[in-house]
C-alpha positions in Angstrom: 47.7 -58.1 124.7 46.9 -58.0 128.5 46.1 -61.2 130.3 42.6 -61.4 131.5 43.7 -61.2 135.3 46.0 -58.3 134.7 43.2 -56.4 132.9 40.6 -57.0 135.6 43.1 -55.9 138.3 44.0 -52.7 136.3 40.3 -51.9 136.0 39.8 -52.3 139.8 42.7 -49.9 140.3 41.2 -47.7 137.7 44.4 -47.6 135.9 44.6 -45.8 132.6 46.3 -48.7 130.8 43.3 -50.8 131.2 41.0 -48.2 129.6 43.5 -47.5 126.7 43.8 -51.2 126.1 39.9 -51.6 125.9 39.8 -48.5 123.9 42.3 -49.9 121.4 40.5 -53.2 121.3 36.8 -52.1 121.0 36.6 -48.7 119.7 36.3 -49.5 115.9 33.9 -52.1 116.5 31.7 -50.2 118.8 31.7 -47.2 116.5 30.8 -49.3 113.5 28.0 -50.8 115.4 26.7 -47.4 116.6 27.1 -46.0 113.1 25.0 -48.7 111.8 22.2 -48.0 114.2 22.2 -44.3 114.1 23.4 -43.6 110.6 25.4 -40.6 111.8 29.2 -40.9 112.4 29.5 -37.9 114.7 26.7 -39.2 116.8 28.2 -42.5 116.7 31.6 -41.3 118.0 29.8 -39.3 120.8 27.8 -42.6 121.8 31.0 -44.6 121.9 32.9 -42.0 124.0 30.0 -41.9 126.3 30.1 -45.7 126.7 33.9 -45.5 127.7 33.0 -42.7 130.0 30.5 -45.1 131.6 33.1 -47.6 132.0 35.4 -45.2 133.7 32.7 -44.1 136.1 31.4 -47.6 136.7 31.8 -49.2 140.0 31.3 -52.6 138.6 33.8 -55.2 139.6 34.1 -57.4 136.5 34.7 -61.1 136.8 36.0 -61.8 133.3 37.0 -60.0 130.3 33.7 -61.1 128.7 31.9 -59.2 131.4 33.8 -56.0 130.4 32.8 -56.7 126.7 29.3 -57.5 127.6 29.2 -54.1 129.6 30.5 -52.2 126.5 28.1 -53.6 124.1 25.1 -53.4 126.3 26.0 -49.8 127.3 26.2 -49.0 123.7 22.8 -50.4 123.0 21.3 -48.5 125.7 23.0 -45.2 124.6 21.6 -45.9 121.1 18.1 -46.4 122.6 18.4 -43.3 124.7 19.6 -41.4 121.6 16.5 -42.5 119.6 14.1 -41.5 122.4 15.7 -38.1 122.6 15.6 -37.7 118.8 11.9 -38.7 118.7 11.0 -36.1 121.6 13.0 -33.5 119.7 11.2 -34.6 116.4 7.8 -34.1 118.2 8.8 -30.9 119.6 9.9 -29.5 116.6 6.6 -30.7 114.7 4.7 -29.0 117.5 6.7 -25.7 117.1 6.1 -25.9 113.3 2.3 -26.6 113.9 1.9 -23.7 116.3 3.6 -21.4 113.8 1.2 -22.5 111.1 -1.7 -21.8 113.4 -0.3 -18.4 114.3 0.4 -17.6 110.7 -3.1 -18.7 109.8 -4.5 -16.4 112.6 -2.6 -13.4 111.4 -3.7 -14.1 107.7 -7.3 -14.2 108.8 -6.8 -10.8 110.6 -5.1 -9.3 107.7 -7.9 -10.7 105.3 -10.6 -9.3 107.7 -8.8 -5.9 107.8 -8.5 -5.8 103.9 -12.1 -6.8 103.5 -13.3 -4.1 106.0 -11.4 -1.4 104.2 -12.6 -2.6 100.9 -16.3 -2.6 102.2 -15.7 1.0 103.5 -14.2 2.2 100.2 -17.2 0.5 98.3 -19.7 2.4 100.6 -18.4 5.8 99.4 -19.1 5.1 95.7 -22.1 6.6 93.9 -25.3 4.3 94.5 -25.7 2.7 91.1 -21.8 1.9 90.8 -22.0 0.8 94.5 -24.6 -1.7 93.7 -22.7 -3.2 90.7 -19.5 -3.5 92.8 -21.4 -5.2 95.6 -22.9 -7.7 93.2 -19.5 -8.3 91.6 -18.0 -9.0 95.0 -20.8 -11.7 95.5 -19.7 -13.4 92.4 -22.3 -12.4 90.1 -21.4 -12.1 86.4 -22.0 -8.9 84.2 -25.0 -10.3 82.5 -26.6 -11.3 85.9 -26.0 -8.0 87.5 -27.5 -6.2 84.3 -30.6 -8.4 84.6 -31.0 -8.1 88.4 -30.6 -4.1 88.2 -32.5 -3.8 85.1 -29.7 -2.1 83.2 -27.6 -2.8 80.1 -24.6 -5.0 80.1 -22.6 -2.0 78.7 -23.7 0.3 81.8 -22.6 -2.5 84.1 -19.1 -2.6 82.4 -18.9 1.1 82.8 -19.8 1.0 86.6 -17.3 -1.7 87.2 -14.6 0.3 85.2 -15.2 3.5 87.2 -15.6 1.6 90.4 -12.4 0.0 90.0 -10.6 3.1 89.3 -12.3 5.0 92.2 -11.4 2.2 94.6 -7.8 2.0 93.3 -7.6 5.7 94.2 -8.9 5.4 97.6 -6.9 2.3 98.5 -3.5 3.1 97.7 -2.0 0.0 99.5 -0.5 -2.5 96.9 -2.1 -5.3 98.7 -5.4 -3.9 98.4 -5.1 -2.8 94.8 -4.0 -6.5 94.1 -7.0 -7.8 95.9 -9.3 -5.5 93.7 -7.7 -6.7 90.4 -8.1 -10.2 91.5 -11.5 -10.0 92.4 -12.6 -8.5 89.0 -10.4 -10.4 86.5 
């Protein structure tokens, strides 16, 4: 164990023996404290290493060994606080990135949805008039009986037009995505 005067003298001269001694005396306690706060051993080790680097680079002239101890613990506290601030900024930045990706994905989903709808409507326009009307009313959400009543045709005729319309649309719209949409709309 180094005497206080010898330790302080070695620190003033930046002698490695002083740093080795302090490292042996305080490393375990500082790491345990850092681990308690940051809940990550690797980060805790890095923070403690940073504390000893700060001590090495410090121009402080310590009056007592307790002053050195205070320096080590207060430096660790500040390093932990700094770590949490950086972590908070990283978390916010990460959330912003995720949020912007979600907004971008939503934008592209809308573009795709509009493209699919436009292509579907263009295909419906090519159907024979009666079949076209049945399909348009189906797209509006009307049931078979409501379509039959509105167009003054039988329910069986509505079913026939729906069936032939689906087949013709499926033939025109070969994309698997569009065919899935057609089946979802009418089942």
